[in-house]
Phi, psi and omega in degrees: 000142176235128181269171178278115188277147182269060185293320181297319178296322179297319182297325184291341181258004184303312183295322179296321180298316180299319180296319179297320180298317182292325183276339186090158181226152181288161181288335179231130181238120180096137177230159182290137173277143183309128177089351182264150170274148185254144163254128184239132174251126181253118178280174174268347180180200183245119182200150176305336175308319184283342174288324175296319178294322178301318176299322177293322176299317180295318178293321178298324178297322178290310183298320183270001177052053182300319184302315180293335180273002180076029182232157172223164181228143176218158175249130174249125183269119179285163182271012176087015180233153174298316181301323179297317178293318180300316180295320177298317180297321179296320179295319180300325181295340181265357186251114188286350181267003180268125182251336182210143179229130171243140185217138168267102193287130174277308184263089184301330181247010184284119187292329178294318177298312180300317181298317181292323177296319178295321178297319178299317179295320180297329178284348180103003178279133180282133186232129173227161172250149181222135177077312179222127190262172165287170174291109188293331182295328187243332192230027182301331182289348182285349175215162181272319185215163173237136175238134176149200180286143165283099192290330175294316178298318178299317177297318178298319179298317180292320178295320177299316180294317180298319179298316179299320180293317179296315180296323179295331177277356182078018179272112186263345177201169180145180184252161174217153178242141175247135184243139176203166178300309178222129184280349180264353179292145186304312184291321179295313181298316181294318179295316180295321176296321178296317177301312183299322179295321189270333187286338175101153184289342181289343177250126188260129173285109184268343178191155166239115190249113176277151180235004178058029180061030177255114185298321179297317179293326178300318178290319179298322179301318180295316178299316181295321179297318179297320181288319189273345184231087183295343179267012183294131180236347182213143176243124186243114179263123188264325177254162192304314185284347177294332180298303178294332177297313178297313182301316180300315186288316181293331176288315182294323183271357180067029184250011185307317185291345181280342191231147159278132179245113184234129189220167173260147167075159187241058172303148183307318179293329178289322176299316177298319181294321177294319177300328182273002179084015184266348180229134184272325184202144175231136167262119191251128176271185180229075181297331178301311181291331174302319179294315179301312184287331175301311180295315180303313183290312183295323175299315180298318179295317182293322184267001179070032180276080184295331181296315179295318180298318180293325177296318181285328184230072184290345184251027178305138181095344177260172179303128180057025177286357178257019184242130177242115184263145187250018170088159181220151170232144168253122183242130177237160186299317183195183183290350178281347181298139175289351175278118185241161184299327186288357175283346190234152176285115183295343177285342185246322186235131174262129183262134182216147169275150185304317179301321178291320178297315180296322181294000000 
């Protein structure tokens, strides 16, 4: 299922997101109003991506009339570790004013995380995952629903675009590296698998390099990959900050022409890098709508609004009937790009040129 994405709303907050990024943001945004039950969103770390989602949470609170329902919503920024998320979940279990928890899971297979999510549900707290899920094969019961990108589809879109770019350059073989904060996280793993599936066997995945959400290490990884893999033909950025990290390094090292640069998300710095010719293609998610739909769903779950839940998840009980997708865009610099709209299913992926996306 693909929902109607709030891209126009996302565009209106782009400048605000950039301003928040430059100024820095607190680890917790929003506090419970006296007498209200809380909905809490737990991020996997600190990144401007989550500022877009925060704007969506605020808009969702307005659309869903949380205040009148006796509810409030806040975002808690995790420190980028599994232990940090586990500790936050344990704290929520001790707080009687929490009614719903949404989490972008770092450890998809981490038993401590799974155990705490199950404990929250046993206590009566509604639990969903957003952006990054638990391992669905084994731990689907630890949450009720997932909201976000179909990450395998997103990876396939990026791999398809990278292949078209390589073929247009006449590159018939070579290696590529994929970069992410953690390679074991569900969304990273699914995206990388999708890229590998779509890019073709003639191009070899030579490494998956984690950076532990450390921007300096993210740049070092790119430098090391260039040094260690002389047959490298493509650089693939999986998390939002990987895009500007790759762009910075290939520009500084004068190696831009050697690589196809394909990345996820439209961080403000990534948009500038594409404008500067440092990025060939971006697959863009919709964190703003993730925030809106998080509030919509958790309010419905807390209030027993089965009609809204059925509208969002009409295929409950069927394969992947517990997944609500928030759309994807493929963005290229201009019409000269060899990546064209007809490479993608328009029902799943919206194709855009960068000037139109910026507008």
